[in-house]
N, C-alpha and C positions, 0 to 999 in steps of 0.2 A: 470744412463742415458746412453743409448747406442746410438751409431752413426747410423743415419738413412739416407736414400736417401733424398735429398732436395725436390724432388717432392712428397714425402710421408709426409712432415710436414704439420701441420694444417696451416690455413691462418694466424693466429696470430703469430705462431712460425716462419713462412717463412718471414712475414713482419719484425719481430724482427731481424732475421738473415740478411735480406737485409739492414736494417737500420744500423746494426753494421758493415756490409761490406762497406757501403757508408761512414761511419765515418772513417773507416780504410783507404779507398781510399783518402778521404779528408785530412787525417793526412799525408799520403805519399806525396800528392800534396804540402801541406804547408811546409813539410820538404825539398822538392826539391826547392821550392821558397827560403827557408832560405839559402840553399847552393848556389843558384844563387846570392843572396845578399852578401854573404860573399866573393864570387869571385869578384863581382863588387867592394866591399870595398877594397880588396887587390889590384886590378888594380888601383883604384883611389888613394889609399895611396902611391903606388909606383910612380905614376905620380906626385903626390904632392911632394914627396921627391926628385924626379929628377929635377923638376922645382925649388925647394928650393935650391938645390945644384948648379944649373945653375945660379941662382940669386947671390949666394955668389961668384962664380967664373967668373961672368959676361959673360957667354956664351949665345948665342941667340938661345933658344929652341922654342920660340913662333914663329909660321910661320907668315911672313909678318910684323914682328915687327922690323922696321928699325929706326935708329936714334942714339942718343947719348947713352953712356954707362948707364946713369941713367934711360933713357927711356926703355932700354932693361931690366935693373934690375927691374924696376917697372912692366913691362909686365910679366916677369918670376915670380915675387912675387904675382901678381894678379892671374896668372894661378895656382900657388901653393896653394893659399888661396881657390880658387874655387874647386880644386880637393880635398883639405883637408875637405871642408864642404861636398862635395859629399861623401867622405869616411865616415864621421860622419852619414849622412843620411842613407847610405847603412847599416851601423852597427845597426842603430835603426830598419831598416827593417828586418835585420837578427834576432834581438831579438824578434820582434813582430811575425814574421813568425814562429820562433822556439816555441814561447809560444802558438800560434794557433795550431801548429802541436801537441804539447804535450797535450793541453786541449781537442782537438778534438779526440784524440786517444781513441779507445774503451778499450785499456788496462789501460788507466787512469780512465775510467768510472767504471761501475759496474762489479762485478766478473762474472755475468751472460753473459755480452756482450763478454768478452774475452773467456769464456768457450764455448759460442755458435760458435765463429769463429774457435775454435780448433776442437770441435766435435759437429756438428749440431744435435740437438735433440728437441723433442717437449717440450714446456714450460709446467710447471705443471698447471693443470686446463684448458688446451685448447683442450684436446682430447674430442671427442663426448661422450665417456663413463663417463668422469669426469664431463662434463658439465651437463649431464642428472641427475646426482646425486644431483645437486644444483638447486632448483627451482629459476628461474630468478626473479620472483616477490618477493619472500622471501629474495633473496640476496640483493635487493635494498630497501627493506622495504616498499613495496607497496602492498596494498590489491589487490589480483589477480582478485576478482570478480568485483571490481570497475573499474579496468583498462580495462578489456575486454568489459565492457558496454560502457565506454567512447570511446574506439577505434572503436566500431561498428558504431558510429555516423560519424566517419571520412570517411567511405566508402559509405555513403548514396548518391545516384545519380550515382554511378559508376556501370558499368556492373559487375555482379558477375560471377566468373569463378568457375566451379565445376567439 
């Protein structure tokens, strides 16, 4: 298979190439979403740790949380729990987005998809010379004479172009 210009590909080959390219683009999108989620998880985990340490040392990190030391500790503990749960949810999002990126990738799919992205070429059986060698009616197992007679009735009443 030699590399050809994309405009010279047959319709089926070009559609296959474009579909593989869209799968690759979707895979890159989900990979970037996965990296975004791991960044959010790191931020939430760091904030949860900071609020947890503040609760142990009785510092007031929660804005507008005034009161006794136990109320400040409860506010910091609640903030630490919320950020900890957010970190867990972001880690789940990272795992799901990574899995989507992997499964959507054309390199995980068929060998033909990854080969088509590297060197675009016509798929076998899609060039006009190859298609002419295979009669369509025989390929699908239909009697050619019966199909042409039944298709003629579909055009009754329509103007014929010749």
